[in-house]
C-alpha positions as CSV (number, residue, x, y, z in Angstrom):
1,M,97.5,99.4,119.2
2,N,96.2,97.1,122.0
3,N,98.9,94.6,123.0
4,E,96.5,92.5,125.0
5,R,94.3,92.2,121.9
6,I,97.3,91.3,119.8
7,Q,98.2,88.5,122.2
8,Q,94.7,87.3,122.2
9,L,94.6,87.2,118.4
10,I,97.9,85.4,118.2
11,R,96.5,82.8,120.5
12,F,93.4,82.5,118.2
13,V,95.7,82.0,115.2
14,Q,97.7,79.3,117.0
15,E,94.5,77.6,118.2
16,E,92.8,77.7,114.7
17,P,95.5,78.2,112.1
18,G,93.1,77.2,109.3
19,D,90.7,80.0,110.1
20,P,91.5,83.0,107.8
21,F,89.5,85.4,109.9
22,N,91.9,85.2,112.8
23,V,94.9,85.9,110.6
24,Y,93.0,88.8,109.0
25,A,92.0,90.2,112.4
26,L,95.6,90.1,113.5
27,A,96.9,91.8,110.3
28,M,94.2,94.5,110.7
29,E,95.2,95.1,114.3
30,Y,98.8,95.8,113.2
31,M,97.8,98.0,110.2
32,T,97.4,101.4,111.9
33,E,100.6,101.5,114.0
34,Q,102.9,98.8,112.8
35,P,102.0,98.1,109.1
36,A,105.3,96.2,108.5
37,Q,104.1,93.7,111.1
38,A,100.8,93.2,109.2
39,R,102.5,92.2,106.0
40,P,103.5,88.7,106.9
41,Y,99.9,88.0,107.9
42,F,98.5,89.4,104.7
43,D,101.1,87.4,102.8
44,D,100.0,84.2,104.6
45,L,96.4,84.9,103.7
46,L,97.2,85.5,100.1
47,T,99.2,82.3,99.9
48,N,97.1,79.9,102.1
49,H,93.6,81.5,101.8
50,P,93.5,83.1,98.3
51,D,89.7,83.0,98.3
52,Y,89.4,85.1,101.5
53,L,88.2,88.2,99.7
54,P,88.6,90.8,102.5
55,T,92.4,90.4,102.3
56,Y,92.7,92.0,98.9
57,Y,91.6,95.6,99.7
58,H,93.8,96.0,102.7
59,A,96.8,94.0,101.5
60,A,96.9,96.1,98.3
61,A,96.6,99.3,100.3
62,L,99.5,98.2,102.5
63,Y,101.7,97.4,99.5
64,A,100.7,100.7,97.9
65,N,101.7,102.6,101.1
66,Q,105.0,100.8,101.1
67,G,105.7,102.0,97.5
68,E,105.1,98.6,95.9
69,H,102.5,99.9,93.4
70,E,102.7,97.1,90.9
71,K,102.2,94.5,93.6
72,A,99.2,96.6,94.9
73,H,97.8,96.8,91.4
74,A,98.0,93.1,90.9
75,L,96.3,92.4,94.2
76,Y,93.5,94.8,93.3
77,D,93.1,92.9,90.1
78,K,93.0,89.5,91.8
79,G,90.5,90.9,94.4
80,I,88.3,92.3,91.6
81,D,88.3,89.0,89.8
82,L,87.4,87.1,93.0
83,A,84.7,89.6,93.9
84,R,83.2,89.3,90.4
85,A,83.3,85.5,90.5
86,T,81.6,85.4,93.9
87,G,79.0,88.0,93.1
88,K,80.2,90.4,95.9
89,Q,79.1,93.7,94.1
90,K,79.9,96.1,97.0
91,T,83.4,94.7,97.4
92,L,83.9,94.7,93.7
93,L,83.1,98.4,93.6
94,E,85.3,99.2,96.5
95,L,88.2,97.4,94.9
96,Q,87.7,99.0,91.6
97,R,87.6,102.5,93.2
98,A,90.7,101.8,95.2
99,K,92.5,100.5,92.1
100,Q,91.5,103.6,90.2
101,A,92.7,105.9,93.0
102,L,96.0,104.2,93.0
103,A,96.2,104.5,89.2
104,D,95.3,108.2,89.4
105,E,98.2,108.7,91.9
106,N,100.6,106.8,89.7
107,E,99.9,107.8,86.1
108,D,102.6,105.6,84.8
109,W,100.1,102.8,84.1
């Protein structure tokens, strides 16, 4: 993780709090080494920018990795609905595959 990049992204978020890309970029920077730090940024995106489609794949994966499979499943569903509504076929397929992989790992559904 690049601390200088983190600080730069935090500044971008502070300067343009309405731009979901900056929040998303910050969440993604945290994902690999400090996923717990990414969660509040994904939660912010889900609450304040629910139409920002890239959020759903990675937020759902984060929740799944933290053992919150039902929350992950619900996020995949929301992302799938949004991708379908906006005609984003590639993202739709990615979300459907990720949801199926999660379901295959957790056959309780």
